[in-house]
NUFINU-169426 format. One record per residue (C-alpha): residue in one letter; y, z, x. Coordinates in steps of 0.05 Angstrom, whole numbers, padded with zeros to 5 digits, always signed. Layout:
<recs>
AYZX
...
</recs>
This chain:
<recs>
M+03157+01972+03777
Q+03166+02033+03820
D+03219+02062+03774
S+03175+02052+03713
I+03115+02084+03747
K+03158+02141+03772
S+03186+02153+03702
I+03116+02158+03672
R+03092+02203+03728
E+03152+02250+03720
F+03141+02253+03645
I+03069+02275+03657
S+03076+02322+03717
G+03150+02334+03728
K+03199+02314+03782
V+03180+02321+03854
S+03224+02372+03889
E+03252+02357+03958
K+03263+02432+03972
Q+03218+02471+04018
G+03174+02526+03992
I+03144+02536+03924
N+03185+02502+03870
R+03168+02497+03797
D+03201+02448+03750
A+03230+02489+03693
G+03222+02432+03644
L+03164+02423+03597
T+03119+02367+03620
V+03054+02341+03591
L+03014+02380+03643
R+03054+02444+03632
I+03045+02441+03556
Y+02971+02430+03566
Q+02966+02487+03616
I+03002+02535+03568
A+02953+02519+03512
A+02893+02526+03559
Q+02920+02592+03586
Y+02931+02622+03517
I+02861+02602+03494
G+02826+02624+03558
S+02861+02691+03564
K+02837+02720+03497
N+02769+02746+03479
V+02778+02730+03405
F+02774+02667+03364
P+02837+02624+03372
G+02888+02637+03318
P+02948+02599+03290
Q+02989+02606+03353
E+02935+02575+03396
E+02923+02520+03345
K+02998+02504+03346
L+02997+02501+03423
V+02937+02455+03422
S+02972+02411+03370
N+03034+02408+03414
A+02990+02389+03474
E+02955+02334+03434
T+03023+02306+03412
V+03052+02301+03482
I+02986+02274+03511
T+02987+02220+03457
K+03059+02204+03474
A+03040+02198+03548
M+02982+02152+03532
Q+03028+02108+03491
K+03078+02104+03548
I+03022+02085+03596
N+02993+02033+03549
E+03061+02003+03536
F+03073+01998+03611
F+03007+01962+03624
S+03014+01915+03565
G+03088+01899+03579
K+03120+01905+03647
W+03055+01908+03686
A+03025+01847+03651
A+03088+01806+03665
Y+03090+01830+03738
R+03016+01815+03748
Q+03023+01746+03719
Q+03082+01732+03765
V+03045+01757+03827
E+02981+01720+03810
G+03021+01656+03799
T+03056+01660+03866
K+03023+01620+03920
L+03022+01658+03986
N+03013+01621+04051
L+02989+01673+04100
F+02973+01625+04156
K+03006+01565+04187
D+02966+01505+04210
Y+02950+01505+04283
K+02976+01448+04325
P+02940+01436+04390
I+02980+01449+04453
E+02995+01385+04491
</recs>
């Protein structure tokens, strides 16, 4: 479960760096692609053109892919895991026997 969740998280926001200081993942992640599109649109004082439309289209594509990965996880691995956990009987307490 942890590996699956980590994989989805890294796809969306990138790998977590263990180095000190400011580190930026050079790869293109869902958040990075979205931020690039938002930055291009927000930095101009004119109506968005073909370049901005392409960036928005790219962002929509990767966001859709991320949503598909999340939905597949919850309908597949998570559902099976949840069913297994809910079916497991946990005894948190032992019966008390009086001291004689």
